[in-house]
N, CA, C and O atoms as CSV, one atom per row, in Angstrom:
chain,resi,resn,atom,element,x,y,z
A,1,MET,N,N,-0.298,-38.950,10.726
A,1,MET,CA,C,0.305,-37.572,10.803
A,1,MET,C,C,-0.423,-36.558,11.676
A,1,MET,O,O,-1.616,-36.702,11.944
A,2,ALA,N,N,0.286,-35.551,12.107
A,2,ALA,CA,C,-0.166,-34.241,12.902
A,2,ALA,C,C,-0.935,-33.495,12.407
A,2,ALA,O,O,-0.371,-32.966,11.449
A,3,SER,N,N,-2.233,-33.033,12.553
A,3,SER,CA,C,-3.148,-32.111,12.288
A,3,SER,C,C,-2.956,-30.937,12.328
A,3,SER,O,O,-2.847,-30.961,13.554
A,4,PRO,N,N,-2.788,-29.734,12.057
A,4,PRO,CA,C,-2.633,-28.342,12.216
A,4,PRO,C,C,-3.318,-28.026,13.419
A,4,PRO,O,O,-4.406,-28.493,13.755
A,5,ARG,N,N,-2.570,-27.139,14.106
A,5,ARG,CA,C,-3.066,-26.543,15.413
A,5,ARG,C,C,-4.004,-25.861,15.256
A,5,ARG,O,O,-3.723,-25.365,14.165
A,6,PRO,N,N,-5.016,-25.416,15.556
A,6,PRO,CA,C,-6.506,-24.914,15.215
A,6,PRO,C,C,-6.380,-23.206,15.364
A,6,PRO,O,O,-7.133,-22.397,14.820
A,7,ASN,N,N,-5.043,-22.842,16.385
A,7,ASN,CA,C,-5.161,-21.656,16.507
A,7,ASN,C,C,-3.784,-20.778,15.958
A,7,ASN,O,O,-3.493,-19.622,16.264
A,8,SER,N,N,-3.247,-21.445,15.304
A,8,SER,CA,C,-2.016,-21.353,14.290
A,8,SER,C,C,-2.342,-19.897,13.811
A,8,SER,O,O,-3.527,-19.576,13.718
A,9,ALA,N,N,-1.488,-19.121,13.542
A,9,ALA,CA,C,-1.528,-17.634,12.815
A,9,ALA,C,C,-1.192,-18.034,11.661
A,9,ALA,O,O,-0.367,-18.906,11.391
A,10,PRO,N,N,-2.219,-17.013,10.511
A,10,PRO,CA,C,-1.463,-17.311,9.217
A,10,PRO,C,C,-0.027,-16.549,8.764
A,10,PRO,O,O,0.399,-15.442,9.092
A,11,PRO,N,N,0.476,-17.447,7.994
A,11,PRO,CA,C,1.856,-16.870,7.605
A,11,PRO,C,C,1.670,-15.289,7.323
A,11,PRO,O,O,0.652,-14.709,6.947
A,12,GLN,N,N,3.236,-14.641,7.677
A,12,GLN,CA,C,3.073,-13.012,7.848
A,12,GLN,C,C,3.797,-12.553,6.281
A,12,GLN,O,O,4.852,-12.799,5.697
A,13,ARG,N,N,2.533,-11.735,6.004
A,13,ARG,CA,C,2.865,-11.570,4.386
A,13,ARG,C,C,4.140,-9.515,4.936
A,13,ARG,O,O,4.122,-8.651,5.812
A,14,ARG,N,N,4.824,-9.801,3.858
A,14,ARG,CA,C,5.297,-8.822,4.002
A,14,ARG,C,C,4.865,-7.402,3.351
A,14,ARG,O,O,4.406,-7.282,2.215
A,15,PRO,N,N,5.147,-6.096,4.492
A,15,PRO,CA,C,4.348,-5.037,3.295
A,15,PRO,C,C,4.616,-4.691,2.237
A,15,PRO,O,O,5.751,-4.701,1.758
A,16,LEU,N,N,3.433,-4.265,1.603
A,16,LEU,CA,C,3.535,-3.821,0.160
A,16,LEU,C,C,4.945,-2.897,-0.289
A,16,LEU,O,O,5.865,-3.044,-1.093
A,17,SER,N,N,4.608,-2.047,0.546
A,17,SER,CA,C,5.913,-0.632,0.434
A,17,SER,C,C,7.578,-0.961,0.970
A,17,SER,O,O,8.444,-0.111,1.179
A,18,THR,N,N,7.700,-2.398,1.108
A,18,THR,CA,C,9.088,-2.221,1.694
A,18,THR,C,C,9.942,-2.961,0.536
A,18,THR,O,O,11.024,-2.445,0.258
A,19,ASP,N,N,9.615,-3.931,-0.047
A,19,ASP,CA,C,10.085,-4.933,-1.000
A,19,ASP,C,C,8.851,-5.770,-2.020
A,19,ASP,O,O,7.835,-6.361,-1.653
A,20,PRO,N,N,9.456,-5.526,-3.559
A,20,PRO,CA,C,10.242,-3.963,-4.003
A,20,PRO,C,C,9.858,-2.604,-3.679
A,20,PRO,O,O,8.676,-2.267,-3.610
A,21,ALA,N,N,10.651,-1.959,-3.514
A,21,ALA,CA,C,10.602,-0.530,-3.032
A,21,ALA,C,C,9.757,0.200,-3.877
A,21,ALA,O,O,9.707,0.185,-5.107
A,22,ILE,N,N,9.071,0.866,-3.035
A,22,ILE,CA,C,7.958,1.462,-4.198
A,22,ILE,C,C,8.012,2.980,-3.665
A,22,ILE,O,O,8.165,3.302,-2.487
A,23,ARG,N,N,7.849,3.901,-4.821
A,23,ARG,CA,C,7.615,5.839,-3.960
A,23,ARG,C,C,6.833,6.499,-5.064
A,23,ARG,O,O,6.664,6.228,-6.253
A,24,SER,N,N,6.452,7.369,-4.342
A,24,SER,CA,C,5.503,8.275,-5.713
A,24,SER,C,C,6.514,9.737,-5.588
A,24,SER,O,O,7.067,10.365,-4.685
A,25,GLU,N,N,6.408,9.804,-6.690
A,25,GLU,CA,C,6.886,11.109,-7.328
A,25,GLU,C,C,5.930,12.058,-7.899
A,25,GLU,O,O,4.926,11.802,-8.563
A,26,THR,N,N,6.540,13.544,-7.426
A,26,THR,CA,C,4.946,14.119,-7.873
A,26,THR,C,C,5.676,15.563,-8.588
A,26,THR,O,O,6.774,15.777,-8.074
A,27,SER,N,N,5.363,16.395,-9.457
A,27,SER,CA,C,6.257,17.448,-9.970
A,27,SER,C,C,4.726,18.032,-10.611
A,27,SER,O,O,4.070,17.239,-11.286
A,28,GLY,N,N,4.267,19.227,-10.410
A,28,GLY,CA,C,3.362,19.986,-10.973
A,28,GLY,C,C,1.854,19.511,-10.821
A,28,GLY,O,O,1.174,19.335,-9.811
A,29,GLY,N,N,1.590,19.378,-12.053
A,29,GLY,CA,C,0.411,18.072,-11.848
A,29,GLY,C,C,0.492,16.824,-12.637
A,29,GLY,O,O,-0.397,16.152,-13.161
A,30,LYS,N,N,1.949,16.656,-12.588
A,30,LYS,CA,C,1.788,15.277,-12.745
A,30,LYS,C,C,2.515,14.273,-12.093
A,30,LYS,O,O,3.469,14.720,-11.457
A,31,GLY,N,N,2.323,12.679,-12.034
A,31,GLY,CA,C,3.105,12.360,-11.232
A,31,GLY,C,C,3.496,11.083,-11.434
A,31,GLY,O,O,3.483,10.877,-12.648
A,32,ARG,N,N,3.893,9.970,-10.734
A,32,ARG,CA,C,4.215,8.603,-11.199
A,32,ARG,C,C,4.341,7.663,-9.426
A,32,ARG,O,O,4.819,8.104,-8.380
A,33,TYR,N,N,3.758,6.399,-9.677
A,33,TYR,CA,C,4.217,5.446,-8.780
A,33,TYR,C,C,5.471,4.528,-9.291
A,33,TYR,O,O,5.486,4.103,-10.446
A,34,VAL,N,N,6.190,4.337,-8.656
A,34,VAL,CA,C,7.712,4.199,-9.370
A,34,VAL,C,C,8.002,2.794,-8.166
A,34,VAL,O,O,7.979,2.828,-6.935
A,35,LEU,N,N,8.277,1.584,-9.145
A,35,LEU,CA,C,8.350,0.369,-8.235
A,35,LEU,C,C,9.916,-0.265,-8.873
A,35,LEU,O,O,10.066,-0.485,-10.075
A,36,SER,N,N,10.824,-0.461,-8.015
A,36,SER,CA,C,12.064,-0.787,-8.479
A,36,SER,C,C,12.434,-1.821,-8.268
A,36,SER,O,O,12.097,-2.018,-7.101
A,37,LYS,N,N,13.186,-3.114,-8.807
A,37,LYS,CA,C,13.024,-4.120,-8.370
A,37,LYS,C,C,14.271,-4.943,-9.516
A,37,LYS,O,O,14.113,-4.917,-10.737
A,38,ASP,N,N,15.268,-5.516,-8.954
A,38,ASP,CA,C,16.568,-5.945,-9.623
A,38,ASP,C,C,17.098,-5.358,-10.720
A,38,ASP,O,O,17.428,-5.867,-11.792
A,39,GLY,N,N,17.164,-3.843,-10.217
A,39,GLY,CA,C,17.580,-2.958,-10.987
A,39,GLY,C,C,16.893,-2.267,-12.286
A,39,GLY,O,O,17.598,-1.752,-13.154
A,40,HIS,N,N,15.440,-2.285,-12.372
A,40,HIS,CA,C,14.859,-2.069,-13.315
A,40,HIS,C,C,13.468,-1.193,-12.878
A,40,HIS,O,O,13.060,-1.593,-11.787
A,41,GLU,N,N,13.080,-0.683,-13.143
A,41,GLU,CA,C,11.602,0.501,-12.978
A,41,GLU,C,C,10.624,0.214,-13.619
A,41,GLU,O,O,10.676,0.262,-14.848
A,42,ALA,N,N,9.746,-0.071,-13.113
A,42,ALA,CA,C,8.201,-0.142,-13.233
A,42,ALA,C,C,7.505,1.090,-12.911
A,42,ALA,O,O,7.714,1.578,-11.800
A,43,GLU,N,N,6.567,1.771,-13.857
A,43,GLU,CA,C,5.846,2.957,-13.610
A,43,GLU,C,C,4.070,3.028,-13.712
A,43,GLU,O,O,3.280,2.267,-14.271
A,44,LEU,N,N,3.932,3.822,-13.208
A,44,LEU,CA,C,2.305,3.672,-13.090
A,44,LEU,C,C,2.470,5.554,-13.240
A,44,LEU,O,O,2.741,6.108,-12.175
A,45,THR,N,N,2.354,6.254,-14.184
A,45,THR,CA,C,2.065,7.215,-14.420
A,45,THR,C,C,0.534,8.349,-14.228
A,45,THR,O,O,-0.553,8.050,-14.720
A,46,VAL,N,N,0.697,9.191,-13.700
A,46,VAL,CA,C,-0.500,9.795,-13.469
A,46,VAL,C,C,-0.412,11.527,-13.339
A,46,VAL,O,O,0.493,12.268,-12.957
A,47,SER,N,N,-1.891,11.805,-13.880
A,47,SER,CA,C,-2.138,13.393,-14.131
A,47,SER,C,C,-3.267,13.771,-12.616
A,47,SER,O,O,-4.065,12.979,-12.115
A,48,PHE,N,N,-3.040,14.943,-12.248
A,48,PHE,CA,C,-3.544,15.520,-11.213
A,48,PHE,C,C,-4.477,16.482,-11.785
A,48,PHE,O,O,-3.930,17.527,-12.138
A,49,THR,N,N,-5.621,16.424,-11.958
A,49,THR,CA,C,-6.863,17.411,-12.765
A,49,THR,C,C,-7.453,18.338,-11.195
A,49,THR,O,O,-8.052,19.398,-11.381
A,50,THR,N,N,-7.322,18.052,-10.347
A,50,THR,CA,C,-7.562,19.129,-9.227
A,50,THR,C,C,-6.852,18.191,-7.909
A,50,THR,O,O,-6.416,17.041,-7.862
A,51,PRO,N,N,-6.939,18.955,-7.203
A,51,PRO,CA,C,-6.277,18.529,-5.692
A,51,PRO,C,C,-6.868,16.912,-5.126
A,51,PRO,O,O,-6.287,16.092,-4.417
A,52,THR,N,N,-8.295,16.855,-5.778
A,52,THR,CA,C,-9.150,15.399,-5.127
A,52,THR,C,C,-9.298,14.462,-6.233
A,52,THR,O,O,-9.921,13.407,-6.106
A,53,LEU,N,N,-8.750,14.820,-7.291
A,53,LEU,CA,C,-8.967,14.092,-8.926
A,53,LEU,C,C,-7.430,13.819,-9.106
A,53,LEU,O,O,-6.559,14.660,-8.881
A,54,MET,N,N,-7.172,12.326,-9.611
A,54,MET,CA,C,-6.555,12.316,-10.522
A,54,MET,C,C,-6.429,11.190,-11.512
A,54,MET,O,O,-7.025,10.261,-10.967
A,55,ILE,N,N,-6.046,10.836,-12.491
A,55,ILE,CA,C,-6.151,10.109,-13.804
A,55,ILE,C,C,-4.831,9.236,-13.943
A,55,ILE,O,O,-3.736,9.746,-14.179
A,56,ALA,N,N,-5.044,7.821,-13.770
A,56,ALA,CA,C,-4.170,6.835,-14.083
A,56,ALA,C,C,-3.800,6.665,-15.682
A,56,ALA,O,O,-4.411,5.799,-16.307
A,57,ASP,N,N,-2.857,7.435,-16.328
A,57,ASP,CA,C,-2.479,7.626,-17.474
A,57,ASP,C,C,-1.656,6.229,-18.178
A,57,ASP,O,O,-1.853,5.794,-19.313
A,58,HIS,N,N,-1.118,5.925,-17.607
A,58,HIS,CA,C,-0.036,4.649,-18.185
A,58,HIS,C,C,0.589,4.094,-17.011
A,58,HIS,O,O,0.980,4.568,-15.944
A,59,THR,N,N,0.557,2.494,-17.731
A,59,THR,CA,C,1.767,1.704,-16.775
A,59,THR,C,C,2.304,0.857,-17.803
A,59,THR,O,O,1.907,0.224,-18.781
A,60,HIS,N,N,3.615,1.159,-17.041
A,60,HIS,CA,C,4.877,0.530,-18.042
A,60,HIS,C,C,5.904,-0.295,-17.334
A,60,HIS,O,O,6.567,0.150,-16.397
A,61,VAL,N,N,6.020,-1.526,-17.811
A,61,VAL,CA,C,6.489,-2.464,-17.531
A,61,VAL,C,C,7.956,-2.732,-17.855
A,61,VAL,O,O,7.551,-2.598,-19.010
A,62,PRO,N,N,9.079,-2.945,-17.957
A,62,PRO,CA,C,10.316,-3.187,-18.692
A,62,PRO,C,C,9.813,-4.758,-18.837
A,62,PRO,O,O,9.134,-5.417,-18.050
A,63,GLU,N,N,10.336,-5.100,-20.016
A,63,GLU,CA,C,10.834,-6.584,-20.495
A,63,GLU,C,C,11.055,-7.692,-19.105
A,63,GLU,O,O,10.374,-8.680,-18.831
A,64,ALA,N,N,12.465,-7.034,-18.239
A,64,ALA,CA,C,12.615,-7.835,-17.476
A,64,ALA,C,C,11.673,-8.229,-15.912
A,64,ALA,O,O,11.744,-9.166,-15.117
A,65,LEU,N,N,11.093,-7.394,-15.966
A,65,LEU,CA,C,10.269,-7.436,-15.215
A,65,LEU,C,C,8.708,-7.792,-15.578
A,65,LEU,O,O,8.148,-8.343,-14.630
A,66,ARG,N,N,8.113,-7.659,-16.404
A,66,ARG,CA,C,7.067,-8.261,-17.181
A,66,ARG,C,C,6.829,-10.243,-16.428
A,66,ARG,O,O,7.571,-11.143,-16.033
A,67,GLY,N,N,5.252,-9.999,-16.620
A,67,GLY,CA,C,5.112,-11.407,-15.660
A,67,GLY,C,C,5.323,-11.701,-14.098
A,67,GLY,O,O,4.997,-12.795,-13.640
A,68,THR,N,N,5.708,-11.005,-13.540
A,68,THR,CA,C,6.142,-10.868,-12.158
A,68,THR,C,C,5.316,-10.543,-11.016
A,68,THR,O,O,5.456,-10.988,-9.876
A,69,GLY,N,N,4.177,-9.480,-11.548
A,69,GLY,CA,C,3.182,-8.780,-10.731
A,69,GLY,C,C,3.250,-7.595,-10.371
A,69,GLY,O,O,2.433,-7.137,-9.572
A,70,VAL,N,N,4.246,-6.863,-10.895
A,70,VAL,CA,C,4.587,-5.423,-10.508
A,70,VAL,C,C,3.705,-4.135,-10.551
A,70,VAL,O,O,3.483,-3.178,-9.809
A,71,ALA,N,N,3.230,-4.664,-12.033
A,71,ALA,CA,C,1.893,-3.385,-12.316
A,71,ALA,C,C,1.027,-3.998,-11.705
A,71,ALA,O,O,0.191,-3.096,-11.766
A,72,VAL,N,N,0.402,-4.965,-11.036
A,72,VAL,CA,C,-0.791,-5.268,-10.125
A,72,VAL,C,C,0.053,-4.368,-9.195
A,72,VAL,O,O,-0.400,-3.245,-8.975
A,73,THR,N,N,0.996,-4.652,-8.732
A,73,THR,CA,C,1.362,-3.953,-7.243
A,73,THR,C,C,1.448,-2.622,-7.289
A,73,THR,O,O,1.322,-1.982,-6.245
A,74,LEU,N,N,1.680,-1.973,-8.530
A,74,LEU,CA,C,1.639,-1.076,-8.716
A,74,LEU,C,C,0.469,-0.013,-8.457
A,74,LEU,O,O,0.660,1.095,-7.956
A,75,VAL,N,N,-0.830,-0.537,-8.892
A,75,VAL,CA,C,-1.922,-0.488,-9.295
A,75,VAL,C,C,-2.549,-0.229,-7.443
A,75,VAL,O,O,-2.957,0.858,-7.034
A,76,HIS,N,N,-2.479,-1.414,-6.650
A,76,HIS,CA,C,-2.608,-1.618,-5.235
A,76,HIS,C,C,-2.236,-0.110,-4.283
A,76,HIS,O,O,-2.867,0.676,-3.577
A,77,PHE,N,N,-0.983,-0.263,-4.710
A,77,PHE,CA,C,-0.256,1.317,-3.817
A,77,PHE,C,C,-0.646,2.195,-4.388
A,77,PHE,O,O,-0.484,3.250,-3.776
A,78,MET,N,N,-1.188,2.301,-5.472
A,78,MET,CA,C,-1.842,3.727,-6.173
A,78,MET,C,C,-3.154,4.224,-5.373
A,78,MET,O,O,-3.344,5.319,-4.844
A,79,VAL,N,N,-4.237,2.784,-5.456
A,79,VAL,CA,C,-5.091,2.599,-4.682
A,79,VAL,C,C,-5.374,3.082,-3.187
A,79,VAL,O,O,-6.292,3.705,-2.652
A,80,TYR,N,N,-4.251,2.550,-2.779
A,80,TYR,CA,C,-4.388,2.877,-1.322
A,80,TYR,C,C,-4.154,3.973,-1.003
A,80,TYR,O,O,-4.939,4.699,-0.392
A,81,ASP,N,N,-2.516,4.407,-1.534
A,81,ASP,CA,C,-2.532,5.719,-1.227
A,81,ASP,C,C,-3.488,6.803,-1.632
A,81,ASP,O,O,-3.684,7.615,-0.728
A,82,ALA,N,N,-4.159,7.040,-2.787
A,82,ALA,CA,C,-5.391,7.413,-3.189
A,82,ALA,C,C,-6.571,7.547,-2.091
A,82,ALA,O,O,-6.925,8.656,-1.691
A,83,ARG,N,N,-6.971,6.725,-1.776
A,83,ARG,CA,C,-8.212,6.265,-0.444
A,83,ARG,C,C,-7.397,7.220,0.570
A,83,ARG,O,O,-7.777,8.343,0.902
A,84,ALA,N,N,-6.604,6.799,0.863
A,84,ALA,CA,C,-5.338,7.522,2.522
A,84,ALA,C,C,-5.520,9.339,1.909
A,84,ALA,O,O,-5.873,10.288,2.609
A,85,ARG,N,N,-5.286,9.363,0.964
A,85,ARG,CA,C,-5.323,11.375,0.616
A,85,ARG,C,C,-6.785,11.658,0.216
A,85,ARG,O,O,-6.941,12.828,-0.135
A,86,GLY,N,N,-7.889,10.902,0.176
A,86,GLY,CA,C,-9.120,11.207,-0.329
A,86,GLY,C,C,-9.086,11.571,-1.632
A,86,GLY,O,O,-10.038,12.272,-1.974
A,87,ILE,N,N,-8.032,11.233,-2.735
A,87,ILE,CA,C,-8.409,11.256,-4.432
A,87,ILE,C,C,-8.887,10.159,-4.726
A,87,ILE,O,O,-8.799,9.018,-4.273
A,88,LYS,N,N,-9.592,10.818,-5.837
A,88,LYS,CA,C,-10.325,9.856,-6.304
A,88,LYS,C,C,-9.610,9.441,-7.650
A,88,LYS,O,O,-8.828,10.334,-7.979
A,89,ILE,N,N,-9.619,8.229,-8.669
A,89,ILE,CA,C,-9.026,7.950,-9.713
A,89,ILE,C,C,-9.909,7.626,-10.941
A,89,ILE,O,O,-10.900,6.907,-11.070
A,90,VAL,N,N,-9.169,8.447,-11.848
A,90,VAL,CA,C,-9.961,8.335,-13.009
A,90,VAL,C,C,-9.450,7.114,-13.816
A,90,VAL,O,O,-8.412,7.549,-14.316
A,91,PRO,N,N,-9.573,6.022,-14.163
A,91,PRO,CA,C,-8.881,4.771,-14.488
A,91,PRO,C,C,-8.474,4.917,-16.194
A,91,PRO,O,O,-8.856,3.869,-16.716
A,92,LEU,N,N,-7.964,5.653,-17.045
A,92,LEU,CA,C,-7.657,5.958,-17.861
A,92,LEU,C,C,-7.231,5.001,-18.393
A,92,LEU,O,O,-7.887,4.629,-19.366
A,93,CYS,N,N,-5.973,4.173,-18.024
A,93,CYS,CA,C,-5.201,3.069,-18.304
A,93,CYS,C,C,-6.012,2.124,-18.718
A,93,CYS,O,O,-7.086,1.985,-18.134
A,94,PRO,N,N,-5.701,1.364,-19.700
A,94,PRO,CA,C,-6.749,0.046,-19.812
A,94,PRO,C,C,-6.510,-0.839,-18.849
A,94,PRO,O,O,-7.417,-1.482,-18.320
A,95,PHE,N,N,-4.687,-1.005,-18.385
A,95,PHE,CA,C,-4.695,-2.082,-17.539
A,95,PHE,C,C,-5.143,-1.564,-16.221
A,95,PHE,O,O,-5.584,-2.464,-15.505
A,96,VAL,N,N,-5.162,-0.361,-15.681
A,96,VAL,CA,C,-5.719,0.042,-14.339
A,96,VAL,C,C,-6.996,-0.394,-14.467
A,96,VAL,O,O,-7.348,-1.406,-13.862
A,97,ASN,N,N,-7.788,0.243,-15.198
A,97,ASN,CA,C,-9.132,-0.152,-15.274
A,97,ASN,C,C,-9.426,-1.740,-15.280
A,97,ASN,O,O,-10.510,-2.118,-14.837
A,98,ALA,N,N,-8.785,-2.387,-15.616
A,98,ALA,CA,C,-9.163,-3.930,-16.063
A,98,ALA,C,C,-8.859,-4.240,-14.432
A,98,ALA,O,O,-9.803,-4.679,-13.775
A,99,ILE,N,N,-7.729,-4.048,-13.852
A,99,ILE,CA,C,-7.584,-4.537,-12.517
A,99,ILE,C,C,-8.749,-4.273,-11.352
A,99,ILE,O,O,-9.155,-4.939,-10.400
A,100,ARG,N,N,-9.094,-2.920,-11.924
A,100,ARG,CA,C,-10.323,-2.086,-10.949
A,100,ARG,C,C,-11.348,-2.795,-10.931
A,100,ARG,O,O,-12.006,-2.883,-9.894
A,101,LYS,N,N,-11.795,-3.616,-12.350
A,101,LYS,CA,C,-12.907,-4.541,-12.192
A,101,LYS,C,C,-12.899,-5.290,-11.834
A,101,LYS,O,O,-13.982,-5.871,-11.920
A,102,LYS,N,N,-11.735,-6.085,-11.067
A,102,LYS,CA,C,-11.832,-7.005,-10.351
A,102,LYS,C,C,-11.504,-6.989,-8.639
A,102,LYS,O,O,-11.220,-7.838,-7.794
A,103,HIS,N,N,-11.741,-5.379,-8.670
A,103,HIS,CA,C,-11.872,-5.546,-7.293
A,103,HIS,C,C,-13.246,-4.485,-6.677
A,103,HIS,O,O,-12.953,-3.305,-6.487
A,104,PRO,N,N,-14.246,-4.791,-6.477
A,104,PRO,CA,C,-15.312,-3.918,-6.528
A,104,PRO,C,C,-15.560,-3.270,-5.126
A,104,PRO,O,O,-16.489,-2.542,-4.779
A,105,GLU,N,N,-14.315,-3.798,-4.296
A,105,GLU,CA,C,-14.156,-2.967,-2.961
A,105,GLU,C,C,-13.312,-1.455,-3.194
A,105,GLU,O,O,-13.035,-0.611,-2.342
A,106,TRP,N,N,-13.084,-1.453,-4.350
A,106,TRP,CA,C,-12.668,0.107,-4.948
A,106,TRP,C,C,-13.200,1.201,-5.164
A,106,TRP,O,O,-12.771,2.353,-5.231
A,107,ALA,N,N,-14.685,0.497,-5.321
A,107,ALA,CA,C,-15.440,1.785,-5.780
A,107,ALA,C,C,-15.211,2.897,-5.314
A,107,ALA,O,O,-15.035,3.824,-6.105
A,108,ASP,N,N,-15.151,3.108,-4.035
A,108,ASP,CA,C,-15.204,4.421,-3.416
A,108,ASP,C,C,-14.238,4.881,-4.303
A,108,ASP,O,O,-14.756,5.658,-5.105
A,109,VAL,N,N,-12.841,4.696,-4.526
A,109,VAL,CA,C,-11.708,5.366,-4.612
A,109,VAL,C,C,-11.535,5.748,-6.461
A,109,VAL,O,O,-10.602,6.444,-6.862
A,110,PHE,N,N,-12.419,5.256,-7.253
A,110,PHE,CA,C,-12.972,5.576,-8.425
A,110,PHE,C,C,-13.668,6.373,-9.209
A,110,PHE,O,O,-14.844,6.140,-9.487
A,111,ALA,N,N,-13.266,7.000,-9.477
A,111,ALA,CA,C,-14.725,7.611,-10.180
A,111,ALA,C,C,-14.513,7.767,-12.069
A,111,ALA,O,O,-13.791,8.234,-12.950
A,112,THR,N,N,-15.986,6.832,-11.750
A,112,THR,CA,C,-16.032,6.488,-13.626
A,112,THR,C,C,-17.395,6.627,-14.238
A,112,THR,O,O,-17.554,6.430,-15.443
């Protein structure tokens, strides 16, 4: 049996934002991150209290997408988006707060 090559590169992962499709929508002081997959939409709703602070209000995943990891993907996307925009997140949503606790490297993004 041949051993793996020592310099072989790890498999490439697809970028988070291309498949499934994630988009950010904002209207006034409200917004949402939406993930579309297989004809269904999951969302993470947010409220903007100041230009540099948002509240993660609620995560909704339709029955057809539950257990597929789409809610976690939405939280990851929100964190990276907030970090890039210099916005702090208040994790009011229990799901977002639970995921935050598993990622100490996100401490700079959360206002707790």
